[in-house]
DSSP file (Angstrom, degrees, kcal/mol; ACC not computed):
  #  RESIDUE AA STRUCTURE BP1 BP2  ACC     N-H-->O    O-->H-N    N-H-->O    O-->H-N    TCO  KAPPA ALPHA  PHI   PSI    X-CA   Y-CA   Z-CA
    1    1 A M              0   0    0      0, 0.0     2,-0.2     0, 0.0     0, 0.0   0.000 360.0 360.0 360.0 150.0   29.6    4.4  -37.3
    2    2 A A        -     0   0    0      1,-0.1     4,-0.1     2,-0.0     3,-0.0  -0.512 360.0-159.9 -73.0 140.1   26.0    3.4  -36.7
    3    3 A H  S    S+     0   0    0     -2,-0.2     2,-0.4     2,-0.1    -1,-0.1   0.430  75.4  54.0-101.1   0.5   23.9    3.4  -39.7
    4    4 A K  S    S-     0   0    0      3,-0.0     3,-0.1     0, 0.0     2,-0.1  -0.978  85.5-115.7-130.4 147.4   20.6    3.7  -37.7
    5    5 A K        -     0   0    0     -2,-0.4    -2,-0.1     1,-0.1     2,-0.0  -0.373  45.0 -87.5 -74.1 159.6   19.6    6.2  -35.2
    6    6 A G        -     0   0    0      1,-0.1     2,-1.7    -2,-0.1     5,-0.1  -0.363  38.1-115.5 -64.4 147.3   18.9    5.2  -31.6
    7    7 A G        +     0   0    0     -3,-0.1    -1,-0.1     3,-0.1    -2,-0.0  -0.354  62.3 147.4 -85.2  57.9   15.4    4.0  -30.9
    8    8 A G    >>  -     0   0    0     -2,-1.7     3,-1.0     1,-0.1     4,-0.5  -0.014  67.2 -81.9 -82.0-170.4   14.5    6.8  -28.5
    9    9 A S  G >4 S+     0   0    0      1,-0.2     3,-0.6     2,-0.2     4,-0.5   0.743 120.6  69.3 -68.2 -23.2   11.3    8.5  -27.8
   10   10 A S  G 34 S+     0   0    0      1,-0.2     3,-0.4     2,-0.2    -1,-0.2   0.806  99.7  48.4 -67.7 -27.0   11.6   10.8  -30.8
   11   11 A T  G <4 S+     0   0    0     -3,-1.0    -1,-0.2     1,-0.2    -2,-0.2   0.672 111.8  49.8 -84.4 -15.5   11.1    7.9  -33.2
   12   12 A N  S << S+     0   0    0     -3,-0.6     2,-0.6    -4,-0.5    -1,-0.2   0.408  80.3 101.0-100.1   1.5    8.0    6.6  -31.4
   13   13 A G        +     0   0    0     -4,-0.5     2,-0.4    -3,-0.4    -1,-0.2  -0.020  51.8 109.8 -86.7  34.5    6.2    9.9  -31.2
   14   14 A R        +     0   0    0     -2,-0.6     2,-0.3    -3,-0.2    -3,-0.0  -0.899  29.3 145.3-111.1 137.2    3.7    9.4  -34.0
   15   15 A D        -     0   0    0     -2,-0.4     2,-0.2     0, 0.0    -2,-0.0  -0.928  37.8-125.5-162.1 143.5   -0.1    8.9  -33.6
   16   16 A S        -     0   0    0     -2,-0.3     2,-0.1     1,-0.1     3,-0.1  -0.596  28.5-110.6 -92.5 154.6   -3.1   10.0  -35.6
   17   17 A H        -     0   0    0     -2,-0.2    -1,-0.1     1,-0.1     2,-0.0  -0.467  40.0 -96.0 -77.6 153.2   -6.0   11.9  -34.3
   18   18 A G        -     0   0    0     -2,-0.1    -1,-0.1     1,-0.1     0, 0.0  -0.316  26.4-132.0 -64.0 153.8   -9.4   10.2  -34.0
   19   19 A Q        -     0   0    0     -3,-0.1    -1,-0.1     2,-0.0    -2,-0.0   0.492  27.5-130.0 -91.9  -2.9  -11.8   10.8  -36.9
   20   20 A R        +     0   0    0      1,-0.1     2,-0.1    19,-0.0    19,-0.1   0.912  45.8 167.9  57.1  47.5  -14.8   11.7  -34.7
   21   21 A L        +     0   0    0     17,-0.1     2,-0.2     3,-0.0    19,-0.2  -0.392  20.1  69.3 -83.5 166.2  -17.2    9.4  -36.5
   22   22 A G  E    S-A   39   0A   0     17,-3.3    17,-2.4    -2,-0.1     2,-0.4  -0.663  84.8 -25.8 125.4-175.1  -20.6    8.4  -35.4
   23   23 A V  E     +A   38   0A   0     15,-0.2    15,-0.3    -2,-0.2     3,-0.1  -0.604  44.5 177.5 -77.8 127.4  -24.2    9.6  -34.9
   24   24 A K  S    S+     0   0    0     13,-3.3     2,-0.4    -2,-0.4    14,-0.2   0.733  70.2  32.0-102.1 -30.1  -24.3   13.4  -34.3
   25   25 A R  S    S-     0   0    0     12,-1.5    -1,-0.3    10,-0.1     2,-0.2  -0.991  77.4-146.1-131.3 140.2  -28.1   13.9  -34.0
   26   26 A F    >   -     0   0    0     -2,-0.4     3,-1.9     1,-0.2    41,-0.3  -0.528  35.0 -66.7-107.5 169.1  -30.6   11.3  -32.6
   27   27 A G  T 3  S+     0   0    0      1,-0.3    41,-0.2    -2,-0.2    -1,-0.2  -0.212 117.6  18.6 -56.3 135.0  -34.1   10.3  -33.3
   28   28 A G  T 3  S+     0   0    0     39,-2.9    -1,-0.3     1,-0.3     2,-0.2   0.277  90.8 132.9  88.9 -10.8  -36.8   12.9  -32.6
   29   29 A Q    <   -     0   0    0     -3,-1.9    38,-2.1    37,-0.1     2,-0.5  -0.498  59.2-122.4 -75.8 141.6  -34.3   15.8  -32.5
   30   30 A L  E     -D   66   0B   0     36,-0.2     2,-0.3    -2,-0.2    36,-0.2  -0.721  37.5-178.7 -81.2 128.0  -35.2   19.0  -34.4
   31   31 A V  E     -D   65   0B   0     34,-3.3    34,-2.4    -2,-0.5     2,-0.2  -0.936  21.4-129.4-128.7 152.2  -32.5   19.7  -37.0
   32   32 A H    >   -     0   0    0     -2,-0.3     3,-1.9    32,-0.2    29,-0.3  -0.578  45.7 -78.9 -92.3 160.0  -32.0   22.6  -39.5
   33   33 A A  T 3  S+     0   0    0      1,-0.3    29,-0.2    -2,-0.2    -1,-0.1  -0.361 119.3  26.7 -57.9 133.3  -31.2   22.0  -43.2
   34   34 A G  T 3  S+     0   0    0     27,-3.2    -1,-0.3     1,-0.3     2,-0.2   0.305  84.1 141.6  95.5  -8.6  -27.5   21.2  -43.7
   35   35 A T    <   -     0   0    0     -3,-1.9    26,-2.5     1,-0.1     2,-0.4  -0.470  55.1-119.9 -70.0 134.7  -27.0   19.7  -40.2
   36   36 A I  E     + B   0  60A   0     24,-0.2    24,-0.3    -2,-0.2     3,-0.1  -0.607  31.1 178.5 -74.7 128.7  -24.8   16.6  -40.2
   37   37 A L  E     +     0   0A   0     22,-2.9   -13,-3.3    -2,-0.4   -12,-1.5   0.832  65.1   4.9 -97.9 -43.5  -26.6   13.6  -38.8
   38   38 A I  E     -AB  23  59A   0     21,-1.5    21,-2.3   -15,-0.3     2,-0.5  -0.997  51.8-156.3-145.9 137.0  -24.0   10.9  -39.1
   39   39 A R  E     +A   22   0A   0    -17,-2.4   -17,-3.3    -2,-0.3     2,-0.3  -0.975  37.6 154.9-107.7 127.0  -20.3   10.7  -40.0
   40   40 A Q        -     0   0    0     -2,-0.5     2,-0.6    16,-0.4    -2,-0.0  -0.948  47.0-123.0-148.1 162.7  -19.4    7.2  -41.2
   41   41 A R  S    S-     0   0    0     -2,-0.3     3,-0.1    16,-0.0    16,-0.1  -0.970  89.1  -7.2-108.7 118.7  -17.1    5.1  -43.3
   42   42 A G  S    S-     0   0    0     -2,-0.6     2,-0.8     1,-0.1     3,-0.3  -0.266 106.9 -61.0  81.5-179.2  -19.1    3.1  -45.8
   43   43 A T        +     0   0    0      1,-0.2    -1,-0.1    -2,-0.1     3,-0.1  -0.548  68.6 145.3-105.9  68.5  -22.9    3.0  -45.8
   44   44 A K  S    S+     0   0    0     -2,-0.8    33,-0.6     1,-0.1     2,-0.4   0.892  82.7  29.6 -64.8 -39.8  -23.7    1.5  -42.4
   45   45 A H  E    S-e   77   0B   0     -3,-0.3     2,-0.3    12,-0.2    33,-0.2  -0.931  86.6-144.3-115.9 146.1  -26.7    3.9  -42.5
   46   46 A Q  E     -e   78   0B   0     31,-3.1    33,-2.0    -2,-0.4     2,-0.3  -0.802  23.2 -99.8-113.7 154.3  -28.4    4.9  -45.7
   47   47 A A  E     +e   79   0B   0     -2,-0.3    33,-0.2    31,-0.2     3,-0.1  -0.539  43.5 179.6 -72.5 127.1  -30.0    8.2  -46.7
   48   48 A G    >   -     0   0    0     31,-2.7     3,-1.2    -2,-0.3     2,-0.2   0.043  48.0 -23.2-101.4-145.8  -33.8    8.2  -46.5
   49   49 A V  T 3  S+     0   0    0      1,-0.3    32,-2.3    -2,-0.1    -1,-0.3  -0.469 131.3   2.1 -70.3 132.8  -36.3   11.0  -47.3
   50   50 A N  T 3  S+     0   0    0     -2,-0.2    12,-2.6     1,-0.2    13,-0.7   0.751 105.3 115.9  62.5  28.1  -34.9   14.5  -47.1
   51   51 A V  E <   -C   61   0A   0     -3,-1.2     2,-0.2    10,-0.2    10,-0.2  -0.995  49.0-156.8-127.5 132.6  -31.4   13.3  -46.3
   52   52 A G  E     -C   60   0A   0      8,-2.9     8,-2.0    -2,-0.4     2,-0.5  -0.661   8.2-138.9-104.1 162.8  -28.4   13.8  -48.5
   53   53 A Q  E     -C   59   0A   0     -2,-0.2     6,-0.2     6,-0.2     2,-0.0  -0.982  13.1-146.3-126.0 124.5  -25.1   11.8  -48.7
   54   54 A G    >   -     0   0    0      4,-3.1     3,-1.9    -2,-0.5     6,-0.0  -0.251  34.8 -98.7 -80.4 173.3  -21.7   13.4  -49.1
   55   55 A K  T 3  S+     0   0    0      1,-0.3    -1,-0.1     2,-0.1    -2,-0.0   0.714 126.1  53.1 -69.9 -18.4  -18.8   11.8  -50.9
   56   56 A D  T 3  S-     0   0    0      2,-0.1   -16,-0.4   -15,-0.0    -1,-0.3   0.109 125.4-103.1 -98.4  21.3  -17.3   10.6  -47.7
   57   57 A D  S <  S+     0   0    0     -3,-1.9     2,-0.2     1,-0.3   -12,-0.2   0.571  70.2 153.3  70.4  13.0  -20.7    8.9  -46.8
   58   58 A T        -     0   0    0    -19,-0.1    -4,-3.1   -15,-0.0     2,-0.4  -0.535  36.9-141.1 -69.7 137.0  -21.7   11.6  -44.3
   59   59 A L  E     +BC  38  53A   0    -21,-2.3   -22,-2.9    -6,-0.2   -21,-1.5  -0.869  25.4 175.6-103.1 136.1  -25.5   11.9  -44.0
   60   60 A Y  E     -BC  36  52A   0     -8,-2.0    -8,-2.9    -2,-0.4   -24,-0.2  -0.962  33.1-100.5-140.6 154.6  -26.9   15.4  -43.7
   61   61 A A  E     - C   0  51A   0    -26,-2.5   -27,-3.2    -2,-0.3   -10,-0.2  -0.525  20.1-168.7 -77.8 138.0  -30.4   17.0  -43.5
   62   62 A L  S    S+     0   0    0    -12,-2.6     2,-0.3    -2,-0.2   -29,-0.2   0.646  75.5  27.6 -95.5 -20.7  -31.8   18.6  -46.6
   63   63 A V  S    S-     0   0    0    -13,-0.7     2,-0.4   -31,-0.1   -29,-0.1  -0.899  90.7 -96.6-134.2 163.6  -34.8   20.3  -44.8
   64   64 A T  S    S+     0   0    0     -2,-0.3    20,-2.0   -32,-0.1    21,-0.3  -0.700  76.1  92.3 -79.4 130.0  -35.5   21.6  -41.3
   65   65 A G  E    S-DF  31  83B   0    -34,-2.4   -34,-3.3    -2,-0.4     2,-0.4  -0.958  72.7 -46.1 175.5-158.8  -37.4   18.9  -39.4
   66   66 A Y  E     -DF  30  82B   0     16,-2.5    16,-2.8    -2,-0.3   -36,-0.2  -0.844  48.9-118.7-109.5 138.1  -37.2   15.9  -37.0
   67   67 A V  E     - F   0  81B   0    -38,-2.1   -39,-2.9    -2,-0.4     2,-0.4  -0.479  28.6-173.1 -75.3 138.8  -34.8   13.0  -37.3
   68   68 A K  E     - F   0  80B   0     12,-2.6    12,-2.9   -41,-0.2     2,-0.4  -0.981  10.4-156.1-137.2 124.5  -36.3    9.5  -37.8
   69   69 A F  E     - F   0  79B   0     -2,-0.4     2,-0.4    10,-0.2    10,-0.2  -0.844  14.2-173.3 -98.3 133.8  -34.3    6.3  -37.8
   70   70 A E  E     - F   0  78B   0      8,-3.0     8,-3.3    -2,-0.4     2,-0.7  -0.994  16.1-154.8-130.4 131.4  -35.8    3.3  -39.6
   71   71 A D  E     - F   0  77B   0     -2,-0.4     6,-0.2     6,-0.2     3,-0.1  -0.922  10.5-177.1-103.8 114.6  -34.6   -0.3  -39.6
   72   72 A K    >   -     0   0    0      4,-2.7     3,-1.9    -2,-0.7     5,-0.1  -0.132  35.5-126.4-104.4  37.1  -35.8   -2.0  -42.8
   73   73 A G  G >  S+     0   0    0      1,-0.3     3,-1.6     2,-0.2    -1,-0.3  -0.335  85.5   3.0  62.0-127.4  -34.4   -5.4  -42.1
   74   74 A R  G 3  S+     0   0    0      1,-0.3    -1,-0.3    -2,-0.1     3,-0.1   0.633 126.3  67.7 -70.3 -11.6  -32.2   -6.8  -44.9
   75   75 A H  G <  S-     0   0    0     -3,-1.9    -1,-0.3     1,-0.3    -2,-0.2   0.630 108.4-120.9 -81.8 -13.5  -32.6   -3.6  -46.8
   76   76 A G    <   -     0   0    0     -3,-1.6    -4,-2.7     2,-0.0     2,-0.5  -0.437  32.4 -48.6 109.7-179.0  -30.6   -1.7  -44.2
   77   77 A R  E     -eF  45  71B   0    -33,-0.6   -31,-3.1    -6,-0.2     2,-0.3  -0.831  52.5-166.1 -96.8 130.8  -30.9    1.2  -41.8
   78   78 A F  E     -eF  46  70B   0     -8,-3.3    -8,-3.0    -2,-0.5     2,-0.5  -0.887  11.4-153.9-119.2 148.2  -32.3    4.4  -43.1
   79   79 A I  E     +eF  47  69B   0    -33,-2.0   -31,-2.7    -2,-0.3     2,-0.3  -0.988  20.1 176.2-120.8 127.8  -32.3    7.9  -41.7
   80   80 A S  E     - F   0  68B   0    -12,-2.9   -12,-2.6    -2,-0.5     2,-0.5  -0.833  24.2-138.1-124.4 164.3  -35.0   10.3  -42.7
   81   81 A V  E     - F   0  67B   0    -32,-2.3   -14,-0.2    -2,-0.3   -19,-0.1  -0.980  13.2-149.4-124.3 118.0  -36.0   13.9  -41.8
   82   82 A T  E     - F   0  66B   0    -16,-2.8   -16,-2.5    -2,-0.5     5,-0.1  -0.761  32.8-110.4 -83.7 122.9  -39.7   14.7  -41.4
   83   83 A P  E  >  - F   0  65B   0      0, 0.0     4,-1.5     0, 0.0   -18,-0.3  -0.183  18.0-126.5 -56.0 144.9  -40.3   18.3  -42.3
   84   84 A E  H  > S+     0   0    0    -20,-2.0     4,-1.9     1,-0.2     5,-0.1   0.854 108.0  55.6 -61.4 -37.9  -41.2   20.6  -39.4
   85   85 A T  H  > S+     0   0    0    -21,-0.3     4,-2.1     1,-0.2    -1,-0.2   0.863 105.1  52.3 -66.4 -36.4  -44.4   21.9  -41.1
   86   86 A A  H  > S+     0   0    0     -3,-0.2     4,-1.6     2,-0.2    -1,-0.2   0.873 109.2  50.1 -66.8 -36.9  -45.7   18.3  -41.6
   87   87 A K  H  X S+     0   0    0     -4,-1.5     4,-1.2     2,-0.2    -2,-0.2   0.896 110.9  48.6 -68.5 -40.7  -45.2   17.6  -37.9
   88   88 A A  H  X S+     0   0    0     -4,-1.9     4,-1.4     1,-0.2    -2,-0.2   0.885 110.4  51.4 -66.9 -39.0  -47.1   20.8  -36.9
   89   89 A A  H  < S+     0   0    0     -4,-2.1    -1,-0.2     1,-0.2    -2,-0.2   0.847 106.9  54.1 -66.7 -34.2  -50.0   20.0  -39.2
   90   90 A A  H  < S+     0   0    0     -4,-1.6    -1,-0.2     1,-0.2    -2,-0.2   0.815 106.4  52.3 -69.6 -30.8  -50.3   16.5  -37.7
   91   91 A V  H  <        0   0    0     -4,-1.2    -1,-0.2     1,-0.2    -2,-0.2   0.868 360.0 360.0 -73.6 -37.2  -50.6   18.0  -34.2
   92   92 A N     <        0   0    0     -4,-1.4    -1,-0.2     0, 0.0    -2,-0.2   0.449 360.0 360.0 -76.3 360.0  -53.5   20.4  -35.1
């Protein structure tokens, strides 16, 4: 008797789903508090002002406002959220 099953399609039918990582909201967009900005593995982007970081390195907005991406050279890429009220005061 055979001690291994035949190598048919039933043994090959495994595949994992994509993790849907990446940037979810872009620079200049208005976001509400709690909105996910980036899903990432590791800290490719770091949390700036008014941005929190989850235990899986997801970055999310802590206040309602506008998204701002900043590249600080060797210090890394930061994502901040400028509060909506500060933006309105600057326009007036």
